[in-house]
C-alpha positions in Angstrom: -25.8 31.8 9.4 -28.0 35.0 8.8 -28.3 37.2 11.7 -26.9 35.8 15.0 -27.7 37.7 18.2 -29.3 35.5 20.6 -26.7 32.9 19.9 -23.9 35.2 20.6 -25.3 35.9 24.0 -25.3 32.1 24.7 -21.7 31.9 23.5 -20.7 34.6 25.8 -22.2 32.9 28.8 -20.8 29.6 27.8 -17.3 31.1 27.9 -17.9 32.3 31.5 -19.7 29.2 32.8 -18.1 26.2 31.0 -14.4 25.2 30.9 -13.3 25.7 27.3 -11.0 22.5 27.3 -14.1 20.8 25.9 -14.7 23.1 23.1 -13.8 23.2 19.3 -15.3 26.4 18.0 -16.1 27.1 14.3 -19.0 29.5 14.4 -21.7 30.6 17.0 -24.5 28.2 16.1 -26.6 27.5 19.1 -28.9 24.7 18.2 -32.3 24.6 19.5 -34.0 22.1 17.1 -33.1 19.5 14.6 -34.8 17.0 12.2 -33.2 14.7 9.7 -30.2 16.5 8.1 -31.4 20.0 9.4 -30.5 22.1 12.3 -32.2 25.3 13.5 -30.3 27.9 15.7 -31.6 30.2 18.4 -31.9 33.0 15.9 -34.1 30.9 13.6 -31.4 30.3 11.0 -31.6 26.9 9.2 -28.5 24.7 8.4 -27.8 21.6 6.6 -25.7 19.4 8.9 -22.6 17.8 7.3 -21.1 17.2 10.8 -23.7 14.7 11.7 -23.3 14.9 15.5 -19.4 14.2 14.9 -20.4 11.0 12.8 -22.9 10.0 15.5 -26.2 10.4 13.6 -26.3 7.8 10.7 -30.0 8.0 10.5 -30.2 11.8 11.2 -31.6 13.9 14.0 -34.6 12.8 15.7 -35.5 9.8 13.7 -39.1 8.9 14.6 -38.0 5.4 15.5 -35.5 6.7 17.9 -38.0 9.2 19.4 -40.5 6.3 19.9 -37.9 4.1 21.5 -36.9 6.8 24.0 -40.5 7.6 24.9 -41.7 4.1 25.2 -38.6 3.2 27.4 -39.1 6.1 29.8 -42.5 4.8 30.5 -41.0 1.4 31.6 -37.5 1.6 33.0 -35.0 4.6 33.0 -32.2 3.2 34.9 -31.1 0.0 36.5 -27.3 -0.3 36.6 -26.1 -3.8 35.0 -23.1 -3.8 37.5 -25.6 -4.7 40.3 -28.5 -6.4 38.2 -29.7 -7.2 34.9 -32.2 -6.0 32.2 -33.1 -7.7 29.0 -32.5 -4.8 26.6 -28.7 -4.9 27.4 -28.5 -8.7 26.6 -30.7 -8.2 23.4 -28.2 -5.3 22.2 -25.1 -7.3 23.0 -26.4 -10.4 21.1 -27.0 -8.1 18.1 -23.7 -6.5 18.2 -21.7 -9.7 18.7 -22.9 -10.8 15.1 -21.6 -7.7 13.4 -17.7 -7.8 13.4 -15.9 -10.4 11.1 -14.6 -13.4 12.9 -15.8 -17.0 13.2 -15.3 -17.2 16.9 -17.3 -16.6 20.1 -17.7 -13.0 20.9 -18.9 -10.9 23.9 -19.5 -7.1 24.3 -18.6 -4.9 27.2 -20.5 -1.5 27.2 -19.0 1.9 28.0 -20.3 5.4 27.9 -18.0 7.2 25.4 -15.4 6.2 22.7 -12.5 7.4 24.8 -13.8 4.9 27.6 -14.0 2.1 25.1 -10.4 2.7 24.1 -9.4 2.7 27.8 -11.2 -0.4 28.1 -9.3 -1.8 25.2 -6.0 -1.2 26.8 -7.1 -3.2 29.8 -8.4 -5.9 27.7 -5.2 -6.6 25.6 -3.0 -6.5 28.7 -5.0 -8.7 30.6 -5.9 -10.9 27.7 -2.3 -11.6 26.9 -0.5 -11.0 30.1 1.8 -8.8 28.2 2.2 -5.0 28.7 3.6 -3.4 25.6 1.3 -1.9 23.0 2.0 -0.6 19.4 0.1 2.2 18.1 0.4 5.1 15.6 1.4 8.7 15.0 -1.5 10.9 14.1 -4.0 8.7 15.9 -6.5 10.1 18.2 -8.5 7.8 20.7 -10.0 10.2 23.1 -9.2 12.4 26.0 -9.2 10.0 28.9 -5.8 9.0 30.2 -5.7 5.6 28.7 -7.0 6.8 25.4 -4.9 9.9 25.3 -1.8 7.7 26.1 -2.6 5.8 22.9 -3.2 9.1 21.0 -0.4 11.0 19.2 -2.4 13.6 17.3 -1.6 16.8 18.9 1.0 18.1 21.4 -1.6 20.4 22.7 -3.6 17.6 24.1 -0.5 16.1 25.7 1.2 19.2 27.0 1.9 19.2 30.9 -0.3 16.1 31.3 2.5 13.3 31.6 3.5 10.9 32.6 1.2 8.9 30.4 0.5 5.1 30.6 3.8 3.5 30.0 5.0 1.0 27.4 2.9 2.4 24.6 5.0 2.8 21.4 4.0 5.1 18.5 5.1 4.4 14.9 4.2 6.1 11.6 0.5 5.5 10.2 0.3 4.8 6.5 -0.4 8.2 5.4 0.2 8.1 1.6 -0.7 11.6 0.9 1.9 13.0 3.5 4.4 10.1 3.8 6.7 10.7 6.7 9.3 8.8 4.6 8.8 11.0 1.6 7.9 8.1 -0.5 5.1 7.6 -3.1 2.6 4.7 -2.9 2.8 2.0 -4.2 6.5 2.3 -5.2 7.5 2.8 -1.6 7.0 -0.9 -0.9 5.2 0.0 2.4 8.2 1.7 4.0 5.9 2.4 7.1 5.2 -1.3 7.6 9.1 -2.0 7.3 9.7 0.6 9.8 7.4 -1.2 12.3 9.1 -4.5 11.6 12.5 -2.8 12.3 11.0 -1.5 15.7 10.0 -4.9 16.6 13.4 -6.4 15.6 15.7 -3.8 17.4 13.6 -1.9 20.2 10.4 -3.6 21.2 10.4 -7.5 21.7 7.3 -8.7 20.0 6.8 -11.5 22.4 6.2 -8.9 25.0 3.6 -6.9 22.8 0.0 -7.4 23.9 -1.5 -5.7 20.8 -1.3 -3.5 17.8 -4.1 -0.9 18.3 -5.2 1.2 15.4 -8.0 3.0 13.6 -8.6 1.3 10.0 -8.8 4.9 8.9 -6.9 7.8 10.6 -10.0 9.6 11.6 -9.5 12.7 13.6 -5.9 12.8 12.1 -7.7 13.9 8.8 -9.6 10.8 7.4 -6.3 9.1 6.3 -7.2 5.8 4.4 -4.2 3.5 4.4 -3.6 0.8 1.8 -5.4 -2.4 2.5 -2.2 -4.4 2.4 -0.7 -2.2 5.1 -3.7 -3.2 7.3 -3.3 -6.9 6.3 0.4 -6.6 7.0 -0.4 -5.6 10.6 -2.7 -8.5 11.0 0.0 -10.8 9.8 2.4 -9.4 12.3 -0.1 -10.1 15.1 -0.5 -13.7 14.0 3.1 -14.2 13.7 3.8 -13.0 17.2 0.9 -13.9 19.3 -0.2 -10.2 19.5 -4.0 -9.0 19.4 -5.2 -6.9 16.7 -7.6 -4.2 18.2 -9.4 -1.8 16.0 -11.0 1.5 16.8 -14.1 1.5 14.7 -15.8 4.3 16.6 -16.2 6.4 13.6 -16.0 3.9 10.8 -18.6 1.6 12.4 -22.3 1.3 12.1 -22.3 1.3 8.4 -20.6 4.7 7.7 -18.2 3.4 5.3 -20.5 0.9 3.6 -20.4 -2.0 5.9 -21.3 -2.5 9.5 -17.6 -2.3 10.2 -14.8 -1.2 7.8 -12.6 -4.2 8.8 -15.0 -6.4 6.8 -14.1 -4.6 3.5 -10.4 -5.1 4.2 -10.9 -8.8 4.9 -9.6 -8.3 8.6 -10.4 -10.4 11.5 -9.8 -8.2 14.6 -9.6 -9.7 18.0 -11.3 -6.6 19.5 -13.4 -3.9 18.0 -14.1 -0.5 19.7 -17.5 1.0 18.8 -19.6 3.9 19.6 -21.1 7.2 17.9 -23.4 6.0 15.3 -24.9 3.0 17.0 -26.8 5.3 19.7 -27.8 8.4 17.6 -26.1 10.8 20.1 -26.9 9.3 23.4 -24.1 7.9 25.5 -23.2 4.5 24.2 -19.8 2.9 23.4 -18.0 -0.5 24.0 -15.8 -3.2 22.9 -16.8 -6.4 21.0 -14.2 -9.1 21.3 -13.1 -12.7 21.5 -15.0 -14.2 24.5 -11.6 -15.9 25.6 -10.1 -12.4 25.7 -13.1 -10.5 27.3 -13.5 -13.1 30.0 -9.9 -12.5 31.3 -11.0 -9.1 32.5 -12.6 -9.8 35.9 -15.3 -7.7 37.5 -15.4 -5.0 38.7 -12.7 -3.8 36.2 -15.0 -2.1 33.7 -17.9 -0.9 35.7 -19.7 2.5 35.6 -23.1 3.6 37.1 -24.7 4.7 33.7 -23.3 1.9 31.4 -25.8 -0.1 29.6 -28.6 2.2 30.5 -32.1 0.9 29.2 -32.9 4.1 27.3 -29.5 4.0 25.4 -29.9 0.2 24.7 -33.5 0.9 23.3 -32.0 3.7 21.1 -29.2 1.5 19.7 -31.7 -1.3 18.9 -34.0 1.3 17.1 -30.8 2.5 15.2 -29.8 -0.7 13.8 -33.3 -1.8 13.0 -33.8 1.5 10.8 -30.5 0.9 9.0 -31.6 -2.6 8.1 -35.4 -1.7 7.3 -34.5 1.5 5.4 -31.5 -0.1 3.6 -29.4 2.7 4.6 -26.1 1.2 4.3 -26.7 0.9 0.5 -27.9 4.4 0.6 -24.8 5.4 2.4 -22.6 4.0 -0.3 -24.5 5.6 -3.1 -24.8 9.0 -1.7 -21.1 8.8 -0.5 -20.1 8.0 -3.9 -21.9 10.9 -5.4 -20.5 13.3 -2.8 -17.0 12.1 -3.4 -17.3 12.5 -7.1 -18.7 16.0 -6.8 -15.7 16.9 -4.6 -13.2 15.4 -7.1 -14.9 17.6 -9.8 -14.5 20.6 -7.5 -10.7 19.9 -7.2 -10.4 20.8 -11.0 -11.7 24.4 -10.2 -10.4 25.1 -6.7 -6.6 25.3 -6.0 -7.3 24.9 -2.3 -8.3 21.2 -2.8 -5.3 18.9 -2.7 -6.9 15.5 -2.1 -10.4 13.9 -1.8 -10.5 10.7 0.1 -13.3 8.5 1.7 -15.6 5.6 1.8 -19.3 5.9 2.1 -20.4 8.9 4.2 -16.9 9.4 5.7 -15.2 11.7 3.3 -12.2 14.1 3.8 -11.5 17.1 1.6 -7.8 18.0 2.3 -7.0 21.8 1.7 -3.6 22.8 0.8 -1.6 26.1 0.2 0.0 24.5 -2.8 -1.1 21.3 -4.6 2.5 20.3 -5.4 4.0 20.8 -1.9 0.8 19.7 -0.1 1.4 22.2 2.7 -1.9 22.1 4.9 -4.0 25.2 4.6 -5.2 25.4 8.1 -6.3 28.9 8.2 -8.1 28.7 4.9 -9.9 25.5 6.1 -11.2 27.4 9.1 -12.4 30.2 6.8 -14.3 27.7 4.4 -16.1 26.3 7.5 -16.9 29.9 8.8 -18.1 30.9 5.4 -20.2 27.7 5.0 -21.8 28.4 8.3 -22.8 31.9 7.0 -24.2 30.3 4.0 -26.2 27.7 6.0 -24.1 24.6 6.2 -22.6 23.1 9.6 -19.0 21.9 8.4 -15.8 21.4 10.5 -12.3 20.2 10.0 -10.1 17.3 10.9 -6.4 17.0 11.1 -4.8 20.3 10.2 -6.8 21.3 7.3 -9.3 18.6 6.1 -13.0 19.4 5.7 -14.9 16.6 7.6 -18.0 15.4 5.6 -19.9 12.8 7.6 -23.7 13.6 7.1 -26.6 11.2 7.9 -26.9 8.3 5.5 -30.5 9.4 4.4 -29.4 12.9 3.5 -31.7 13.6 0.5 -30.3 14.6 -3.0 -31.6 18.2 -2.7 -29.7 18.6 0.6 -26.6 17.1 -0.7 -26.7 19.5 -3.8 -27.4 22.5 -1.8 -24.5 21.7 0.7 -22.1 21.1 -2.2 -23.0 24.5 -3.7 -22.3 26.0 -0.4 -19.0 24.6 0.0 -18.1 25.4 -3.8 -19.1 29.1 -3.1 -17.2 29.2 0.3 -14.0 27.8 -1.3 -14.3 30.5 -4.1 -14.8 33.3 -1.5 -11.8 32.1 0.5 -9.7 31.8 -2.7 -10.7 35.4 -3.6 -9.8 36.8 -0.2 -13.4 37.7 0.7 -13.2 36.1 4.2 -10.9 38.1 6.5 -8.6 36.7 9.0 -10.6 38.5 11.6 -13.6 36.3 11.0 -11.9 33.2 12.4 -9.4 34.9 14.8 -11.2 33.8 18.0 -12.1 30.3 16.7 -10.5 27.1 18.1 -10.7 24.5 15.6 -8.8 21.2 15.5 
């Protein structure tokens, strides 16, 4: 981080002026400028960005095509709410998006402003689309902080404490976490005990003919980048087909090419009925939504999904530019190549660092799970915060997920030099933490995941 003085003043003003419920604090980086995979703070310090706007910047900060799209659109039309009228950019964008998820059936898109709103909308769509009320979802899942999304979530009791009652008839069962199996089994000899548990729930507790949908992330994202076995996901799809339930996937983090295809469901040969999207498609401006079967989408009648800023012309122009850049610069291939390089380097680091328990990921969505003991796999929560703090001091923006997982989700066009610099910083930060060079006091006032 270098010297941070001006930034600390902003942090103190922030604490006095802004409710801290929206804050996850790792270090006092007050950004004033960014370009590509670099960020500069108020004190002039330079950082490589491995957070990537919380996986929302697949083409990096301020890509020229995005800047151009915003400037040109500002000169034409800033706001015209689609709930009362029309503008062609929204139609153009929806037509492009409808072609991306797998499934040989007619699709439509409904736009929203944030990932949590897309998941709220998903709850509405599955219930209205099936005329059923019950929903199956998973422990360790996080879908956002709005009430519908938070009702689906089962990531942290902190997020749910004193906020009930939540939306009823949402049932949580174990996610397929093979590194920390709730059933104390080992994959693949477990025989997918987690899937058997769900079948038992449907047999003895929740009548499947009353279940509207199974809603899940293809990767347990904020729960710690948990990658389930492909056959578990296929098993969920088969249960949906067997019982007339919808399969709705939250691809807000895994979409827009981040895992090596436009949507991760494509790699698992899944055909979801609904796909929630957001983050990467709009380079940090407010856009999310749901792409789904037209027959389901049409069951939700107006004005059940309206919002004044939804489908904003500037946001639509940015999203179109992002998809064009990804295609023209062949960034999904670059994402796969650089992601494989980063993952390999982290696996090599595991041999030198007892803190690293597991490395998992696809493309530019990589989790480095830190543990107190590689055999017991006890999460090293404090140590993970220290690694992030030390990385910040050395010039890298890095955060955690779950209890102790380093979150690696940089831009797809990260350069080789930037990647190697970032890896060296993490390597040094791990060493410093393992040697006790980062005191507890350094992270005492932080509020990480």
